[in-house]
N, C-alpha and C positions, 0 to 999 in steps of 0.2 A: 912183416913182424916187427923188424927195425923202423921201417917206416911212420909204425902204429906207435911205439912207444917213444917214439923223437917228439913226434905231436904230444901224447901226454909229458912230456917232461915239458914241453913246450911253453901246456897252457897252466901246468902249476907253476912255471915260472913266471908267467905275465900274472897269474890271480897274485904269486906271492908280492908281487915288486908295485900291483895297484895301488894298494894302502899308501905307500912313497911317494909315489907320482903323483896321489892325489893330493898328500898334502902340500905338494912343491908346487901346483898347480893353483893353490888358493894366494890371494891377495886381499889387503886391506889398502882400504881408501879414504879420504874425505868424502863427505857433502853435505849440502847447504841441505840447514833444517826446513822446517816449512816455513816457520816462521820469518827463519833468517831470510828467506829470499820471498817470503812476503815481505820485510820488511828494505829488501833492495828495490823491489817494484816501486813500492809507495816513494821511496827516497827517491827514485827514478822520475816518475811521473812530477811532485811537485815540482822539481828541477824544472819541468819542461813546463808546465803551469807559470812558474815565474820566469818562466823566459818568453809567455803570451803564445803555447802551443798546445794544442789537443790533440795527444795521444795517445800509442796502445803503448803497453808495454809490456812485456813473455823473460820471464825468466825460467830455462830449464836449468836441468841438471847436468852431470858431467854424459850422458849419455844421449843427450837430446830431447828428455822426454818433458815437458811441459809440466812447470810444478806451479806458478805461478801465471797468471794474466790477467792486466789491467786495461780497460777500456773507457780513456775521459767520453764525456757525454759526447760531446759534438766530433769524437774524428771517426773519419771516416769507415767502411764497413770493411776494405781492401785492407786497412792497419793490422789487424785480426789477424789473418796468413801471413801477413808481409815481418809485422814484429818478431810472429812464433820463429819464423825461416830462417830471419836473422840472426836470431839465437843459437838457435839447431844450428845454423851452416857454422858460427862462429866455432860451437862449443865442439861440433864435428872434427871441423881444421884447425882445429887450435889456434887459430887467427882471427883478429879482427878481419870483417867484412870487406872494408876501407881496401884494408891489405890486401887483400882477394882479389879485390876489384883492380887493385893495381896491377898485379903480377899476370891478371887473366885477361887482361884487353886481346882484342880479333889478333891470331898471328901469333901470339905469345904462346910456349910450348904450354902453359897450365891454361889457356880458353876454354878449355873442354867442361873445365868446373863450371862454369857458367851453365852446363844443360846437362849436369846432373840432377836426377828427379829434387825435389824439397831444395836446393841449394838457394838460394838468395842474397846475389853478389854486387848488395850493394850498402854503402856503410850506415852505420847503426846497428853492426852487431858484434859485441866484446864478449871477450872470453872475461871469466871471474875465477880469477885465481889468489891463492895463500900458503904461502911454505912453501914454494915449488910445486903445486898438487895445482891439477884442473878441478873447478868441484862444479863449472858449468858455465853458461855464458847467459847475458842478457842481450835482450831486442828489441829497439824502440822505432815505431812508424810512424809515420802524422805531421812531422817538423817540415819544415820549409827546404828540405836537403837533406843527405844523409850525414853532411857535416854537423849539422847542428842534432840530428837524431844522435850519433857517436856522443856528443858535448854533452846532451842529458846522459844519456849514459854514466858516461866516467862520473859524471857528479855525482850519479847514483849509488856508483861501488866507493867514489869516495866517503862519503856519508855512512856504511856501513864497514869500514876498513877496518875500524879496533875490533867489530865482532868478526870479521872473514879469520881473522887470527889467531884459530881458538884450539 
């Protein structure tokens, strides 16, 4: 009898506390609009074209879900999954893929990052941030090297910087 009463009181207490806990669990965050993600992808692609590179550009949201994918006419078929993977990796780890490549060399403590499903640890993936918030990631693949991919991504982010601070 005492156990049953104790269980009843505990259950009622949990039900009464649930709404307060649910309200505290809600979060507010900023996200890229589809139009801004598209502007970022277009600016990145334009910069790569100006440099003479045929690439694929992927923009993902803060959760790593692809918002925009642009593949130039002569970019290789492998660039689609590579650009998407770079953008996802940058957003997921909240750091550039160039930095991840440096800290995950064989024999280093973070070397296992390279073996995680979906992780692409090659230069060319950057986070997209504004006002201290992660908004997403941009990944580029197809330029001659990760440093060239990253240069295009940086130029794309700078091209829309004034729209990011919303």
